[in-house]
N, C-alpha and C positions, 0 to 999 in steps of 0.2 A: 504494500500500500504506500502510495506517495505520502510523505510527511509534509503537511501544509504549514504555512506560517500562521502566526497568531491571527485571530480575527476579532474585529470589533463588533460590539452589539449594534444592531441597527433597529431603531424604533420606527417601524413603519406605520405607526398609528396616525391618525388624523391627517390633515393636509396632505393627502396623497403624495407625500414626499417627492418633491420636485427632483428631477434627475440632476439638475445643475447643483442643487443644494447637496445632494448625496455625494456627488463627485468631489465637491469641495471638502466635505467632511472626511472622505476617504483619504484625501491627500494629507490630512493631519493625523493619520492613524499612528498607533503605537508601534513599538518594535515588533519583530517577527519571530517569536519563539516557535517551536514545533508544536504540533497538535498535542494538547495536554491530556495524556491518559491518566495522569495522577488524579486520584479521587480525593475530594476534600469535603469538609462538613459545611452544610448550608444552615445558617443560624439566624433566628430572630434575636434581636438584642435589646438591651435596656430593661427597664422595670417590667416584671412579669405581672400581668393583670390578675385580679381575682385572688391574690394571696397564695398562688401556687409557689412551691419551693423553687421551681425552675421552669424554663420554657419547655423542656422535655415533658414534665408532668402535665403542663397545660395541653400540649399537643397530643399526648396520650389520651387525655380526657376528651379532647376535640375529636379524636379518631372514633371513640365510642359513640359520641353524639352523631357524627356523620353516618356511621353504620346504622344507627337507630333511625335517623332521618330517612335514609334510603329505603328502609323497610316500610315506613309510613307512606312515602311517596309512591312506592311500588303498588300499593293498593288504592291510592287516592283516586286514580282514574275511574275506579268502579263507583265512586261516590262524589262525582264532580260537582254535584249541587250543594255539597256541604263543605268539602275541603277548602280552606282559605289560604294556609301558608304555614311555614315552619321557620323558627328562629333558633339557631344553635347558640347557646349562651354559656360557654365554658367558664367564664368568670363567675357566673352564678350557679355553675354545676348543674345545669338543667337543659332539657330540650323543650321548647314551647311549641305546641301544635294548636293551631287556631281552626275552629270549626263553626260553620253556620248551622244553627239548629242543633238537634240532638245527634250526637255521634252514633253511628250504627254499632251493633253488637260486635261485628268483626273488628272494627277499629278499637273498641274498648278492650276486646280480648288481646289484640296485638299490643296495646299500650301496657296492659298488665304484664305481658311477657317482657317487654322492654324495661319495665321498672325494676326487674331483677338485676339489671346492669347499670342503668342510669335513671335519674329523676326525670319524669316526663309530666308536663302539665298540659292538660287539654283545656283551652280557653275559648270563650265565646267570640264569634266574629259577626260583623254586620253583613258582610258580603262574602260570597264564595270566590275562589280564585278564578273560576270560569267567568263569573259576572264581571269581575274587574278586568280580566284580559280582553273580553269582548269590548267593553267600553274604552279601554286604553287603545285598542286597535282602531276603533271608530274615530276617536278624537285625533290621534296623531295623523292618520291618513286624510282626515278632513281639514286639517290645519297645518299642513307642511310648511307654510310660510310663517307660522307663529310658534309652534312647539318644537323644541329641540330634542326633547326626550320625554318618556313617560314610563312609569313603573308602578306595579301594584304594591301596596304596603302589605307586608307579610302577616300583619295582625288582622287583615280583612276589613280595615276601616275605610279604605278608599284608595286614591291614586296620588302620586306626586309627579309633577310635570315641570320640565325645565323650559325657560323662555328667555329671549333677549329683548322682547317687546311686551312689556308687562300689561299695558292697556289693552292691546289687541288680544293678548292671551286671556285676560279676564273676560273679554267678550266671547272668546272661542269656547270657554268652558261653561258659559251660561247655559243652563238647561241640561248639563251632564247628569246622567242617571245615578252617579255616585259622587261623594265629596272629592274634590281635587285641590291639592295644595300646590301652589306655584312656587318655584325656586327661580328667582331672577338672576340672570347672568350666566346660567349653565349653558355651555356651548361645546358639545362633543365635536371633535374633528379627527379624521383618520390619522394616526401617528406614524457591526453585522457580525462578531468574531470573523475576521475578514477573509481568511484564506484556508478554508476547510478542504477536505478531500474525501473521496468515497471510503467507507459508507458515511454519508452526510449525517451530521448530528443536529440537535435542536439548539436554538440560541445563537446560531451563526448568521452571517450576512449572505444575502443573495440579491441579485439584480435581475430585472426584467430586460432581457436583451432587445425586446421589441419596443419598449417605451422608455427605457433608461431609468426607471424608478427603482428604488432600493427598499428592501424589507428584511425581516429576520425569519429564520426557520423555527418551526414549532416543535413537532415531535415526529419520530419515525413511526409509520403505520403500515398495515397491509390493507389493501382494498381490491376486491375483484381478483384475488390471488396474486397480486403484485405488490412490491414494496413502493412506498411513496413517502413524501415529506409533507406534513400538514402545515399550512400557513394561513395568512389572512386573505379572504376573498377579494378585497379591494386592491390587492397588489398586482393583479393580472387577470388574464382571460384564457380560456382553453386554447391551446395551440401556441401560446407565447413561450419562447425559449428562455431558459434561465441560466445564469452563470454565477460564480462567486465573484468578488470584486477584482480578482486578478484576471478574469476572463475565462477561467476553466469552466467548461460546460457541466451543469448539474443535470438538467433534463427539461422536458416540456411540461407545461401545466396540462393535466389530463382531466381534471374535474374542477368546477368552480360554482359556488353558490353564494351570491352576493347578499341575499336576504338573511343569511346566517353568518356571513363574512368568513367563510372557510374555503380553501382550495387545496388541491393535491398536486404535487409535482412528482412525476414518475422518475424514479432514480434508485440507486442503491442507498439504503438508509440504515442507520444504526441506532440502537436504543439508548443513547446517551445525550446529555445536554451540557452545554458550556455554562460555567458559573464562576463567581468570584467570592472571596470572603467579603464580609460587610463590616462597616464601622458601627459606632454607637447608635447612629440614627437608622441603621438598617440599609445603608447605601453601599454600592460596590467599591471595593479597594482594587484598582485595576493593575496594581503592580504584580499581582499573582493571579493566575487563572488556572482553573482545574475543570474537570468534567465529572458528571454523576450519572449512574445508571437509572433508568426509568423502570419502575417495578410494577406499574399498573396505572389505573385512572382514579380520579376522585370527583365526586359530584360537588356542586357548589351550593352553599346555603348561607343565608345572612348570618354573620358572626364568624365565618371561617377565616382563618389566617393563612395567607398565601405569600409566595415570593414571585417576582417576575425576572425573566432573563431575556434581554434584548441586545442586539448586536452593537448598539451605540451606548446605552445606559448601563450595561452590565447587569449584575444581579442586585435587585433591591428587595428587601424584606420588610417586616413590620407593616404589612398591607392587609387590611381587613375588608371582607365583603360587607357592603352596606345595602345592596338591593339586588334582586335577581329578576329574571324575565323582563329586563328593561328594553324598551324599543327606543332606538336613538335615530335622530334625523340628521344625516350628514349630506343632504342633497337627495338622498333616497333613504328608505327606512330599513334599518337592520334590526331584526327581532331576536329576542331570547338572550340578550347580552347580560353580563354581570357587572355591576358597579362596585368598585373597591377603592379604598382610600388609604394612603400612607399615613399612619397615625401621628407621626411627628410633623406632618405637612412638608416633608421633603420629597424629592423626586420618586415617583412610582414608575413612570414610563414616559418616554418622549418620542419625538419624531424619529423615524427610522427603526423603532422597535416593533412595528406592526408585524403580526404573525409570530413573534417570539413567544417563548414558553412561559406559561403561568403554572407554577408548581406548588404542591403541598409537600412539605418535608415529612419524611417517615420518622416519627418520634423514636422508634426503636433503633434506628440507624440513620443518623442525619447525613450520611453520605449517599442516601437513596432518596428518590423523589417520586411522587405520583403526578401524572398529567392532569391538570385541572382545566386547561384551555389555552387559547392563544390571544395575544394582545390585539385589540381592535382600534380603540380610539382614546383620546385624552380630552378632559374638560379644560379648555384653555382659559376659563375664568379662574382656574386654580393653578395657574402657571407659577413655577418656581425655578431656581437655578438647576441646571442639568447636572447629572453625575455621569461617571463612566469615562469612556474613551474620547468622546467629542463633547466639549463643554460649551462651545459657542456656535452661533449660526443655526440653532434649532430651538424648538419649544418643548419644554418638559412640564409635567404637572403632577400634583399629589393625588388627584382623582383620575381614575382610569376606568375604562370599560374593556372587558374581554369576552371573547366568544367561548362559552364553556364547552366541555367535552360533549355534552348533550346536543349542542348545535351540530357538531361533527357527525354524531350518530343519526341525527335527524336528516341531515343533508346527504349523508353517504351510509345508508343502512348496511350493516355488515362490516364496517370499518373496525379495526382492532389495533391496539397499541403494540409496537415491537418492544419487548423488554430488553434491558441492557445486561 
């Protein structure tokens, strides 16, 4: 296997990363070490929430909550008129399940089983998730010039919508069938490790040879019996050729779904992702780069702690999910995204990181990660100083949106992660 040089993270979120801007950033890239097969620990840093003795203890408890949440959501489709949402609250050591009306016996029986492992509260909701999703879809499609994002509140109380034109937005939501809270200023915009080699890993840089745009790789997968690399749908179209920043061919885009913001590049792919150690704020230290094996996938729930890895910003942690099933308006509607926020309000993701890996650290072995999704967009109203390899000439933000693994399985049924 050819040993590549180092690669920078590339945030391909928002602003469809102009080719010229990407080229300039690449010229300022870091030194060129060989492909880092050394495995390092990925760590959340700083004070541990909820009185846990360590981040490992918190993440172990979070893992229990996620598994319990997955079991609830697995049967929720059978009771769509009642299920409203789930919040994982490790700092409170409980899973909160919200339900409209009386929960059916099957749900109560499941909750009783889950309570043997974790505390589960079943709380009343005013609206079901189905009702909120229908109204959210109607509002954002009817008001594309007014609303920038819309998401259901997981407690079933209504919707929250982003806008940059407050007066018009107030008019737009008049007559909505559910309560809508407006957030003024929210503006999602679409957001490389520079010289990888086959098998291609996640968190590396790639360029669209047809358009000149640059993005980041997400995760190695199989689909239709072939190996692929998962990335962000807005980064290209079916048939576009892709390369790394040195011009080495990766492969062509074989599948693309813009409404879920996921695409697949046909190529030799390996189940590892590029990462960096982080500082006290959870941001990448780029003087050292390593890689980590991917051991599976993780669902996303409000309250989940994740890390991001993009080719420009490097690895950033201390990022928490604040909303799920978010529809964002970036000139067209992307559905099913996850909103997450860096808790110290430092960089979570920036331009060039689009398509890069969103990871959940394995608490039992912090040298391993689960695939949670790929970077999609940033909220430019939360812009902050960039971190990583390229610090100037691009926009970074503490609030990010990512396309979760469920978007990939919805767009590409039968897709499977390649473990490392």
